[in-house]
C-alpha positions as CSV (number, residue, x, y, z in Angstrom):
1,X,-74.6,42.6,74.1
2,X,-73.0,41.3,77.4
3,X,-71.9,37.9,77.4
4,X,-74.2,35.8,80.0
5,X,-71.9,32.7,81.2
6,X,-73.6,29.7,80.6
7,X,-75.0,28.0,84.0
8,X,-72.8,25.4,83.7
9,X,-69.8,27.4,83.6
10,X,-70.9,29.8,86.4
11,X,-71.3,26.3,88.7
12,X,-67.6,25.8,87.5
13,X,-66.5,29.2,88.7
14,X,-68.9,28.9,92.0
15,X,-66.8,25.7,92.5
16,X,-63.5,27.0,91.8
17,X,-64.1,29.9,94.6
18,X,-65.0,27.8,97.1
19,X,-61.7,25.8,96.8
20,X,-59.7,29.4,96.8
21,X,-61.7,30.0,100.0
22,X,-60.6,26.8,101.8
23,X,-63.4,24.3,100.6
24,X,-62.7,20.6,100.7
25,X,-61.3,18.9,97.3
26,X,-64.1,16.6,97.9
27,X,-66.2,19.3,96.4
28,X,-64.2,19.1,92.8
29,X,-65.1,15.9,92.4
30,X,-66.9,14.7,89.3
31,X,-69.6,11.9,90.8
32,X,-69.9,8.0,89.6
33,X,-73.4,8.2,89.3
34,X,-74.7,7.1,85.7
35,X,-77.9,8.3,84.1
36,X,-78.9,5.2,84.0
37,X,-80.6,3.7,87.3
38,X,-79.2,0.5,88.1
39,X,-75.9,0.1,85.8
40,X,-73.9,-2.8,85.2
41,X,-71.1,-3.7,86.9
42,X,-68.7,-3.2,83.8
43,X,-70.7,0.0,82.9
44,X,-70.2,1.2,86.0
45,X,-66.4,0.3,86.2
46,X,-65.7,2.1,83.1
47,X,-67.5,5.0,84.5
48,X,-65.4,4.9,87.8
49,X,-62.1,4.8,85.0
50,X,-63.1,8.2,83.5
51,X,-64.3,9.7,86.2
52,X,-61.1,8.5,88.1
53,X,-58.6,10.6,85.3
54,X,-61.4,13.2,85.2
55,X,-61.0,14.1,88.6
56,X,-57.0,13.7,88.6
57,X,-56.8,16.2,86.1
58,X,-59.0,18.7,88.0
59,X,-57.2,17.8,91.5
60,X,-53.3,17.3,90.8
61,X,-53.5,13.7,90.4
62,X,-51.4,11.8,87.9
63,X,-52.5,13.2,84.4
64,X,-53.7,10.3,81.7
65,X,-55.7,10.2,78.8
66,X,-57.2,7.1,77.0
67,X,-56.4,7.3,73.1
68,X,-59.4,6.4,70.7
69,X,-59.8,5.5,67.4
70,X,-63.0,6.0,65.4
71,X,-63.4,3.3,62.6
72,X,-65.8,3.9,59.9
73,X,-66.6,0.1,59.3
74,X,-68.4,0.9,56.0
75,X,-65.4,2.6,54.5
76,X,-62.7,0.1,55.7
77,X,-61.2,-2.9,53.9
78,X,-62.6,-5.2,57.2
79,X,-64.3,-3.3,60.9
80,X,-61.6,-2.1,63.0
81,X,-59.2,-1.7,60.0
82,X,-58.0,2.1,61.5
83,X,-57.7,0.6,65.0
84,X,-55.3,-2.2,63.9
85,X,-53.1,0.2,61.4
86,X,-52.4,2.5,64.3
87,X,-50.6,-0.2,65.9
88,X,-49.2,-1.2,62.7
89,X,-47.5,2.7,63.0
90,X,-47.4,2.8,66.8
91,X,-46.6,-0.3,67.9
92,X,-49.4,0.1,70.3
93,X,-53.1,0.4,69.7
94,X,-56.2,2.8,70.5
95,X,-57.5,2.4,74.5
96,X,-61.0,3.1,73.4
97,X,-62.5,2.5,69.4
98,X,-66.0,3.5,68.3
99,X,-67.9,2.7,66.0
100,X,-71.4,3.5,64.0
101,X,-74.8,2.1,63.8
102,X,-75.5,4.5,60.6
103,X,-75.3,6.0,58.5
104,X,-76.6,3.1,56.2
105,X,-75.8,1.5,52.5
106,X,-78.2,3.3,50.6
107,X,-81.0,0.6,51.1
108,X,-84.1,0.9,53.3
109,X,-82.3,-0.6,55.8
110,X,-79.1,0.0,58.2
111,X,-78.6,-3.7,58.6
112,X,-75.6,-3.8,56.8
113,X,-72.6,-6.9,56.9
114,X,-70.3,-4.2,58.4
115,X,-72.3,-3.0,61.3
116,X,-72.6,-6.7,62.8
117,X,-68.7,-6.8,62.1
118,X,-68.4,-3.6,63.5
119,X,-70.5,-5.0,67.2
120,X,-68.3,-8.6,66.9
121,X,-65.1,-6.4,66.8
122,X,-65.8,-4.2,69.6
123,X,-67.2,-7.0,71.7
124,X,-64.0,-8.6,71.6
125,X,-61.9,-5.7,72.5
126,X,-63.7,-5.4,75.8
127,X,-63.9,-9.5,75.9
128,X,-60.2,-9.7,75.6
129,X,-59.4,-6.9,77.7
130,X,-57.9,-4.9,75.2
131,X,-59.8,-1.5,75.4
132,X,-63.2,0.4,75.9
133,X,-65.6,0.7,73.0
134,X,-68.5,3.2,71.6
135,X,-71.1,3.4,69.3
136,X,-72.2,6.5,67.2
137,X,-75.4,6.9,65.2
138,X,-75.4,9.0,62.1
139,X,-79.3,8.3,61.6
140,X,-80.7,9.1,58.4
141,X,-84.2,11.2,58.9
142,X,-87.1,9.4,60.3
143,X,-88.9,8.3,57.3
144,X,-86.3,8.6,55.3
145,X,-86.7,5.3,52.3
146,X,-83.2,4.8,52.0
147,X,-80.4,4.7,54.8
148,X,-78.0,7.1,53.5
149,X,-75.4,9.8,54.7
150,X,-76.9,12.3,52.4
151,X,-80.0,11.7,53.9
152,X,-78.4,12.2,57.8
153,X,-78.5,16.0,57.1
154,X,-81.3,18.8,57.1
155,X,-83.6,18.7,54.2
156,X,-85.0,21.8,52.7
157,X,-88.6,20.8,53.4
158,X,-88.1,20.6,56.9
159,X,-89.5,22.7,59.8
160,X,-90.3,23.1,63.3
161,X,-93.9,21.2,62.7
162,X,-92.1,18.1,61.0
163,X,-89.1,18.1,64.3
164,X,-92.6,18.9,66.3
165,X,-94.0,15.3,64.4
166,X,-90.8,13.5,65.2
167,X,-91.5,14.0,68.8
168,X,-95.1,14.1,69.6
169,X,-95.3,10.8,71.5
170,X,-98.6,11.8,73.2
171,X,-99.7,11.6,69.4
172,X,-98.1,8.6,68.3
173,X,-97.3,10.2,64.8
174,X,-95.8,8.2,61.9
175,X,-92.6,10.4,62.1
176,X,-92.1,9.4,65.9
177,X,-92.8,5.7,65.1
178,X,-89.9,6.1,62.3
179,X,-87.9,7.0,65.2
180,X,-88.4,4.6,67.6
181,X,-88.1,2.0,64.4
182,X,-84.6,3.6,63.8
183,X,-83.6,3.7,67.3
184,X,-85.0,0.1,67.6
185,X,-82.1,-1.1,65.3
186,X,-79.2,0.3,67.8
187,X,-80.7,-1.1,70.5
188,X,-81.2,-4.6,69.3
189,X,-77.2,-4.3,68.9
190,X,-76.9,-2.8,72.1
191,X,-78.8,-5.1,74.0
192,X,-76.5,-7.9,72.4
193,X,-73.9,-6.5,73.9
194,X,-75.4,-5.9,76.9
195,X,-76.0,-10.0,77.1
196,X,-71.9,-10.0,76.5
197,X,-71.0,-8.1,79.1
198,X,-70.1,-5.2,77.0
199,X,-70.2,-1.5,78.1
200,X,-70.8,0.8,75.4
201,X,-70.1,5.0,75.0
202,X,-73.4,6.3,73.0
203,X,-73.1,9.3,71.2
204,X,-76.4,9.8,69.2
205,X,-77.7,13.2,68.0
206,X,-74.1,14.5,68.0
207,X,-72.8,18.1,66.6
208,X,-76.5,19.5,67.3
209,X,-75.2,23.3,67.8
210,X,-73.7,22.9,64.0
211,X,-74.7,26.6,62.1
212,X,-77.1,26.2,59.0
213,X,-74.5,27.4,56.8
214,X,-72.0,24.4,58.0
215,X,-74.3,21.6,57.1
216,X,-76.2,20.4,59.9
217,X,-77.7,16.7,60.7
218,X,-81.2,16.6,60.8
219,X,-81.4,16.8,64.3
220,X,-79.0,20.2,64.4
221,X,-80.1,23.6,64.6
222,X,-83.2,22.8,66.0
223,X,-85.2,24.3,68.9
224,X,-83.1,23.6,71.7
225,X,-86.0,22.5,73.7
226,X,-86.8,20.1,70.6
227,X,-83.6,18.9,70.6
228,X,-83.6,17.7,74.4
229,X,-87.2,16.5,74.1
230,X,-85.8,14.0,71.3
231,X,-82.7,13.0,73.4
232,X,-84.9,12.3,76.2
233,X,-87.0,10.1,73.8
234,X,-83.9,8.5,72.9
235,X,-82.8,8.2,76.2
236,X,-86.0,6.7,77.6
237,X,-86.6,4.0,75.1
238,X,-83.4,2.7,75.6
239,X,-83.0,2.6,79.4
240,X,-86.8,2.5,79.9
241,X,-88.4,0.4,77.0
242,X,-85.5,-1.7,75.9
243,X,-84.0,-2.3,79.3
244,X,-80.3,-1.4,78.6
245,X,-78.0,-0.8,81.6
246,X,-74.4,-0.9,79.9
247,X,-74.8,2.4,78.5
248,X,-72.7,6.0,79.0
249,X,-74.6,8.5,76.9
250,X,-71.9,10.6,75.5
251,X,-73.3,14.3,74.7
252,X,-71.1,15.7,71.8
253,X,-71.4,19.1,70.8
254,X,-69.6,20.7,67.5
255,X,-66.5,23.4,68.2
256,X,-68.6,26.5,69.2
257,X,-66.1,28.7,67.5
258,X,-68.9,31.1,66.0
259,X,-67.9,30.3,62.4
260,X,-69.6,26.5,62.6
261,X,-71.1,26.1,65.8
262,X,-72.9,28.3,68.0
263,X,-73.1,28.1,72.0
264,X,-74.4,24.5,73.0
265,X,-75.4,25.4,76.2
266,X,-78.9,25.5,75.2
267,X,-78.9,22.2,73.9
268,X,-77.7,20.3,77.0
269,X,-80.3,17.6,78.4
270,X,-79.5,17.4,81.4
271,X,-77.0,15.9,84.0
272,X,-79.6,13.0,84.7
273,X,-79.5,12.4,81.0
274,X,-75.8,12.5,80.3
275,X,-72.9,10.8,81.7
276,X,-69.5,12.4,79.2
277,X,-69.3,15.5,77.9
278,X,-67.5,15.6,74.4
279,X,-66.8,18.1,71.5
280,X,-66.1,17.5,67.7
281,X,-63.0,19.9,66.4
282,X,-62.2,20.0,62.8
283,X,-61.5,23.7,62.5
284,X,-59.4,26.4,64.2
285,X,-56.2,25.7,66.1
286,X,-57.2,21.9,67.1
287,X,-54.0,21.4,69.3
288,X,-55.1,24.1,71.3
289,X,-58.6,23.9,72.4
290,X,-58.8,25.8,75.7
291,X,-62.3,27.3,75.2
292,X,-63.7,23.8,74.9
293,X,-61.7,21.9,77.6
294,X,-62.9,25.0,79.9
295,X,-66.3,25.6,78.4
296,X,-67.3,21.6,79.1
297,X,-65.7,21.9,82.7
298,X,-68.7,23.2,84.3
299,X,-71.1,19.9,83.9
300,X,-68.9,18.1,86.2
301,X,-68.7,15.5,83.4
302,X,-65.7,13.4,82.1
303,X,-64.3,15.5,78.7
304,X,-63.7,14.0,75.7
305,X,-62.6,14.9,72.7
306,X,-65.0,12.7,70.5
307,X,-63.6,13.3,67.0
308,X,-61.0,15.2,65.9
309,X,-58.4,14.9,62.8
310,X,-55.2,15.9,64.7
311,X,-52.9,13.4,67.3
312,X,-52.6,15.6,70.2
313,X,-48.6,15.1,70.8
314,X,-46.3,15.9,68.2
315,X,-42.6,17.0,69.7
316,X,-40.7,19.6,68.1
317,X,-38.7,18.7,64.3
318,X,-37.8,20.9,61.4
319,X,-41.4,20.8,60.0
320,X,-43.3,21.7,63.8
321,X,-42.8,23.0,66.6
322,X,-43.1,21.1,69.7
323,X,-47.1,20.5,71.4
324,X,-48.7,18.4,74.1
325,X,-52.2,18.9,74.7
326,X,-52.7,16.3,76.9
327,X,-50.2,18.1,79.1
328,X,-52.0,21.4,78.8
329,X,-55.9,19.8,78.8
330,X,-55.6,15.9,79.8
331,X,-58.8,14.8,78.4
332,X,-60.0,11.7,79.8
333,X,-60.7,10.6,76.3
334,X,-59.4,11.7,72.6
335,X,-60.3,10.0,69.9
336,X,-59.5,10.4,66.1
337,X,-61.6,10.2,63.3
338,X,-61.9,7.6,61.0
339,X,-59.1,7.8,58.1
340,X,-58.3,11.5,58.9
341,X,-55.5,9.5,60.9
342,X,-53.2,9.7,57.5
343,X,-55.7,11.8,55.2
344,X,-57.0,15.5,55.3
345,X,-60.5,15.1,56.0
346,X,-63.0,13.7,53.1
347,X,-59.8,13.5,50.9
348,X,-57.4,10.9,50.1
349,X,-54.4,14.0,50.7
350,X,-51.9,13.0,53.6
351,X,-53.0,14.6,56.8
352,X,-49.5,16.4,57.3
353,X,-49.6,16.7,61.2
354,X,-50.1,13.2,61.6
355,X,-48.2,11.4,59.3
356,X,-44.8,13.6,58.2
357,X,-41.8,12.7,59.6
358,X,-42.3,9.2,59.6
359,X,-46.0,9.3,61.1
360,X,-44.2,11.5,64.0
361,X,-47.1,12.4,65.7
362,X,-48.7,9.1,66.0
363,X,-45.5,7.6,67.2
364,X,-45.3,10.4,69.6
365,X,-48.6,10.3,71.3
366,X,-48.7,6.7,71.6
367,X,-45.2,6.3,72.9
368,X,-46.1,9.4,75.7
369,X,-44.0,7.8,78.4
370,X,-42.5,10.3,81.3
371,X,-42.2,8.4,84.4
372,X,-45.2,7.1,83.9
373,X,-47.3,6.2,80.8
374,X,-49.6,9.4,80.1
375,X,-51.5,8.2,77.5
376,X,-53.3,4.6,77.9
377,X,-53.6,2.7,74.9
378,X,-54.9,-1.0,74.2
379,X,-54.6,-4.1,72.3
380,X,-52.4,-7.1,73.9
381,X,-49.6,-5.0,75.0
382,X,-51.5,-2.0,76.7
383,X,-50.7,0.4,78.8
384,X,-53.6,-0.1,81.3
385,X,-55.2,-3.4,82.3
386,X,-58.2,-3.1,80.9
387,X,-59.3,-6.8,82.1
388,X,-60.2,-5.2,85.1
389,X,-62.9,-4.0,84.0
390,X,-64.7,-6.7,82.5
């Protein structure tokens, strides 16, 4: 079967062709316009930074990447433990920290102390000028009586009729009302952060392209049109109903390697509903995810590795060769998932790439300085002036 490139990729090819034919470099510029009309000044400043990083990577400017760390507050001894741990290991802390409004604690509510601790930690990082922040949402299926990790996944009884009820705003179904009830929990926290002057990279309904054999979330492996309607409901609820102006919406498919994830292109909600395009990578060769970086280019949005388990820079030693993903592909943000910073995903066995030779990959990544800082770090000795974004 002939492969037809997705429209965003074709757009990227046409843009590149125009540049080769002598068109001005302005045609390659990623727009600074957010999907939210009238964003807060802080949200616009953060997006300006991300678009500057993206445009520099495309147009031969200074290539820099914000290093990020996801923190699983429900599993940590305190919210932000792994953000701090990076600093304990490397001497520098991530410039981006992400938490989660879910997945719940096996009760009938998402309201758990760890969520409020996470919101407070994120607030302080931005207010103190130590970095930028994000939240994902491992949301249990609408109507689930227990908010838990198992209930974030597809259930055997779910079909298109059920998904159709979830997004049936016209009939105001019970499932639709349950969806809004879950989103309202996240919105309440986001409203508070807006009141504190904190912009948030909001990453809902991620990994929507996971195959049925790869344990997809309840919103994943659905009809793309229904998924896009789900995304639009969430976007409209947050922006129009709740009046949030501090959000940067991150669309984050799973690695489309053909084994765990299929092509994500039909799931894209549209340029007017997405601000950052990303990928979650856990298989194959995460050091050289060329197809993901190239595939996302056509959307003309800042590109992000939203989740992965391998640090992007490791100068060679007796164990491993030299790898610098940030030289090959300077993502705007490159974020490590939770305790996979030091452990193999879902285990307590050491993540050898990151921890061998006295945490060499972590130290090499966070210490990457050439003639300028290639990695933008956070904390009190940051390599970027985050306070200018406040």
